[in-house]
N, C-alpha and C positions, 0 to 999 in steps of 0.2 A: 224534580231529586230526579235525577240521571241513577236508573235502575241497573242491580249490576251486571256482570257477562252473567250468556243462559251456559257458558263453556267457557270459563277463568281458565281454562288448560289448553283448549285450543289460542297459538299462538296470532294475532293479526298478521305478523311479520313475516310471518315465512317461518321462523325459527324453526331448532325441534329438538329434541328432548335428547336426539342421537346424537348429534354436533357436539354437546356441552358434555357430554357421557364418553368421547371417542378424543375429545380433548382432553379430561380427567387422565382416562390412561396414559396418552404420550407423553403428557405432563406432570410425572408423581412426584417430581422436585417442586412444584406453585403451589404459595403457601395461596393466595391472594389473589383478589381479582381488581381496577380497575372501570368502576362499571361505568361510561362518558356520555351523554347527553350535552350535546351543542343550543343553547341558547342562541337566539335574533346577532347577538355581539360574536359570538361565533365559541366565545369560553365553552370550554367544558367543567359542567356541572353532573352529581353522581353523588359517591358513592363511591369506596374501596368495601367487598367482602371478603366473608371469607369464604378456605376452598369447601368450605364443606355447605354457602350456601348457594355455590352455585347454580348444581343444582333446579333447587331450587324456584331463583329465576327463569327459569329456561324452562320450568314446568306452569311457573304463574305470575311471569313477570314480575314487575315490584313499584310497587304505590311510591309518591312520590306529590306531589304538591302542584296543586295546577301554579303557584308561586314561580315555582322555578323557570316561568319561558319570559315574565312578565320585571327582569330586573334590571336594572341598569347596568353602566361599567360594572359600578362597586359592589355591585350584586343587589344591590335595596329593590324593596318596592316601587312600583312607576303605581300607580292608585290609576290611569288613565288608560292603562290595559284594558281594563274590565274584569283583570285574570283575581288580582286577589280577594277584594270584599264582597267585592259586584256579585263575585262566585265563593262564595264562602273561604276563600282561598281551600278546595276541597282536593282529594285525592284525585289522581289520574296514574291511572298505569303507564310506565313504561316495559316493551318488552327487547332484549336481547333485537340487532341486526344481523341477518343470517352470513355467516364469510364473516362476518368480524374479529370472533376471539381467536385472539393472538399470541403467546407472547409477548416481553415486555426486556430487552435486551438490558445486561446492565443495573439490575438490579436487586438488592439484598436486603432481604431473602428475596429468592424468585417471585416475581407475578407474571398479570396476563391484565392483561385488554381487553374488553368487550365494549365500540359500542351499541347504541339502547335508540328509539327512538321513542316517541310518548302517545299513545292511544287513548279515546276515552273508555272507560268499565263496561261498554259493549261493545267492544271494541275499533270503533272509526274514527281515524286518522285525527288526531289533535294537531286541531288546522296552524294554531299559532309555534308548531313548532318548523325552524327554516327548511329542515329534508321533504317533510311534505309538500314543500312549499314544491319545492323544484319536483317529486313525482309526480308532482301535477303535472307540469308545464310536459316533461318525458314525456306521459303518457296520453297527450295531447294532441304531443308533434308521433306518438304508436296506434295514433287512430287515425290519424289522415296516412299511416302509410314511410313516416322519418323515424331515423334512432340517431339521436346525437353521438356523436362520441366527441373526446380527445383532454386537454392536459392542463395544468396552469404554470408559471412556474413561480418560486418560493424566490424571492426574494430575500435579505436577513443581513442585520450587522451583530455583529461578535464586539462586545463591547466592553473595557472593563467592572469589576466591579464598584467601583468607587470612580470619582469625577476628579477632574484636574483639582487645578490649582484655581483654576478661573470661574468652577461649580458645572461646565461642565463638563456631556461623557467623552469621552473616549475612547479606542480604539484599544481591541484585548491582546495582551501580549501572544507571541505563540505559546499555545499549548506545548510545542519540545520544547524550548529551551529560554525561553523568555523573551527574547528581540522584539522589539518593537516598532514600532514603526506608524508614521503618520501621515507618511504619503497614499495616493490614490494608488496607485498601483494596477491598475488595473488592464486587467488578464493576463495579466503576471503568474508563471508556472511557478518558477520558487516560492513566490511571494502566501501560494498557497501549502507548501511547504514543510511552514513554522506550524498547517493545524494540524494535519496527517492524524497525528493518535484522535483528535476529537472529530472529525469527518471519518474516519474508518467507523468509528463508534457511529458517526447516523446510519451513514452504508448497514452498519451490523444490523441495527431496531431495526431498518427499513424494511433489511432481506428476512426478518422473524416475523416480520406484520405483512410481510408479501405486496412489498410497492415497490416494484420494478425503478428502482433512484438512477440516475444518470449521469449526466456533465456536472461537475463543481466548476465555477467563472470567480476570481476577482473584480468584483467590479466597480462601480465608475463613483466609487469615493469610499474613504477610508474605515475600516473593517467591516466594508460591506462583500456581502459574497454573494451567490446566486447558482442554485441549485433547481437543475430538473426533470422533468416524469416523466416517464414512460405515455404514449398516448393508450388512452382506453376505448373501448367500444362500448361501454356505457359512461355518460358523463354521470351519475348519479356513485359511481364504482372513484372518478375523478376527483368529484369534488371529496369523501372520505379519506380518497388518499392526502392531498392537498390538509385537512385535516388535522387527522391520523401523523403527520409529518412533520410541523408544527409543533407538538405534543413533544415528537423523537427530537427535534432536534433542539428546545426549551433544553428537555431534560441531561441530554446532551456536553448541552454547554454548561450546566450545570453543573453536575459531575468533575466539568472540568477545570472547572474552577472560573468561569468567563459566560456573561447575561450574554442571550438572544435575544438579541429587540425585532419587534414585529411593528416599531411604528411608523406610520409613513415618513414620516419626515424627521428624523434622529438631528439630526447636524441644515440649519438655513443655509451653509453655504456649501453644500453638497448637493447631491439626486437623493432623490425616498427611495422607497423602495416599493416596487410594482405587484400585482398578480394577474400576469397578463395571461389572456383562456384563451389554449386555441379552442377550434370547434371547428365542425368538414360536420357532412347530415348525408346519413345511411340511407340506401331507401331499405324494401322489405328481403331485397337479394345480396344485401350489406356492397352495391357500390355508391360513392362516392358523389351525390349530388353533383356537388358543383365542380366537376367535373369539365375543362372546356368540352367542348361536344361537335363547335366547327372549329376546325386550328382555325388560329391567328386572334379570335372571340372572345366573350366575355360567359361564359353559360350565365343566361338568364339571374336563373333559382342564384347563382353567388350575384347579381346585381339584386337583387329582391330582396334577401340577406342582410346585403349592405345598404341595402335604403332603408328597409324596416331600422339596424342598428341604429340607424344614423338622429331619423323623425321622434323616437325614442330616447334616444341616449340624455339630453339636454334634462323633462323628467326624471331621468334614474338616479343622477349622477347622485345621489341621498344613498344608495347605495356601493353602487364602485367609494365614495367618499367617506363612511361613517360616525367620523369622528373628529373632535378639534383641529387636531393634527395632519388628516387631511390632506389637507387644505390649504400645509403650504408646498405640499409634492407640487400643485401643478401651478410653474412659471417658464416664462418662457425657456426654448436652448436647451430645457430638463429633464430631458427622456420622457418625459411627463407628457400628453395630448391636451394644446386648451383650446383647440377645433375643431366644429362634427369634420370630420376626414376622413376620404378614403387616400389611398395611396399601394401599391406593388414595389414588395425590400425599398422601406421607406420608415425610419423609426421616429419619424415628426409627427406618425398621422394618428388618430384616434382608434381608423381601425387601416390596421395591415396582412398587407393582402403576399406572405413570404415567398421567396424567390428558392425556385427545388423544381423536383420531381410532381408534377403536373394531376398526377393519380393520390397523392393525399392532400385539393389543394385544400385550403381550410380555410381560414378568418384566423386569424393575432387581434381581438379586442385590448388592449391598451391601459383601458379608464382606472380600471381599479387597483386600489393601495393590496398591498398587501395586509391591513389591518382589515379588511372586511371580509363577508364570513360569505364563503365559494356558493353553502347553498342558495343563499339570494341573490348571488351574483349569476350564477347557471341558470338559477331560474329566470329572473327577468332579461337576459341576452340570450337565450329558445324564446323566451315570448317576443320578444321583438323580430327577433328570428320570424315567427311563425307572420306577426304580423306584417310583415317585407312581403312573404310568399303571399297572402293572402288576398293583400291589395293590390302587389303588381310594381312595390315600388321605387322611382326609377332615384338611389343613388345624388345624382349629379357628376359630374366629373372629376376626375382621376385627380388629387394633386402629386405630382410630379415633383415639386421642389421641398422651398419650406414649411409649411405646415406652418411652423409661428407666425409666420406672413401672412398670409392666407385668414383669411374669419369670411370672407361672401359666401363659410357655407353656412352663417352661423357660430357665436365660439357656448361652452360650456357656460352655467353656472358660479361666479366665481366668488361665494361665498357660501358658508353652513347654512345660513340663515334666509340663503335663499332658495338653496337643494330642497331643507324644513318643508316647506312654504314649499315651490315645485311638485313635492313629492305628496302630499297626503294630499293638494288638491288633484291629481292627478287620477285618473278613469285609470286609464291606460299598467300603472304599477300597483290600480289594484286588483288588478283583473292579471298580472304579475303575476303577483302571491297571493291572492285570494285575499277575500276581505278581511279577514281572519290577523291572518299573517300582517298585514300593510298595517291595518288597527296598529294591534300589537309595536312592532319594526316603527313607524313614524313620532308612537306617544313613546318608548322609550329615548329617545334620538333629543325628539320637543326635549325633553323633562333634565339630557344632558347637557342638550344649548341654557339652558336654566342655568345648568351646575355651574361650568361655564362661564357663562356671565356675569355669576353675582360674583365670585372667586374675585380676590384680589392676588399677584400673582407680581414674581419680582419683576414684568418689567415695567407694574408700574408704578413701583417705587423708583428703578431705573430712571423714566423718564419722568416721573412727575413731582415724586420727595421734595424737591431743593428747586422748583425750577419753575412752580405753579403758585 
């Protein structure tokens, strides 16, 4: 039996009662709070508590069952995680994440939100919590004098709440005047205007949450958009931003009568939605160690980071493409990478070095879909960079043309089952995520695969009902 904490009032997360007291004093209008923990699928799980309960949450945390981190995409127990009856489904304690207490926009009555992370009763990090997996990689780099900075891009679809006559999802009508479009509308500024009331609410929600949301783009599919985020010198904060922004987009879309979709590929005829991760590395003095030190030559540190990411990408693809639908995104000429390639200012590669100011030199990691968990994505990417730096891995030649036609450096797995098998065997991924998180994540993905494979879909009936 796990002993109780010696002092349950000492928050292992670093949260303080003073933060909650100051927030309540500044926001007398707020009546309730969403307290949110993100599981391996990136689903926000937790409770809504009343205003008078917030201080006790900050004083002594909140008991939650260990099984909350062993749930599949449908919220059902996955016994193979070892987090259910193997441990009696006992309670652990969730604590607030410092600085994550914010007001929510457009709620009636007014509500707030606070993110939380799971700990054992004696205050140790619960290592099947995805946020702790990222923290472990950040801390390991810090011990080596390196500090990752970065930001995620958020691509998503705005869809009608009702399907079309053909049974397929259809782009949402403009919330401004009800106008509809089935065109791609890529980079159309006028097209964005029809969704401005919704976008304005997204920006307002982001501002309340302390998130600097930046450029909005009409992307390369009907009803698809991209929202960029300001670069963070703290990758933990960058992942928190992405998780929180998805909740903001989903809530504001619902308030405007449309559906925000974060599936990787909701339409088979158009490009899917990625979650590109831009990452650079700072030294203890805040200097970007990826920047060239000799004019006209790549910094060896940057090259070794690319080498580590290339070498570990195939066995890590389950993190970047965790669901059945994720794999529909990977197709030639679809702006989703299919080869182990790197290049400069080239959107067909898996690892892109963006053009621009060399002082901001960074790697754009492109394989992850928007349906993946940013904590696990960032943890895996940082572990790959660490491996490349430790071992001095050569990334091989730069791809200067069409990476969809260049498979000399190898390709990623071609299907979900292969990715699951590769992930379960991977010693690298076990190290990247930690043994407990690796076991939990791969067990949940295997259970989801079994659920999908035993489900008789409309495709089955369409192809086989009258033909075999």
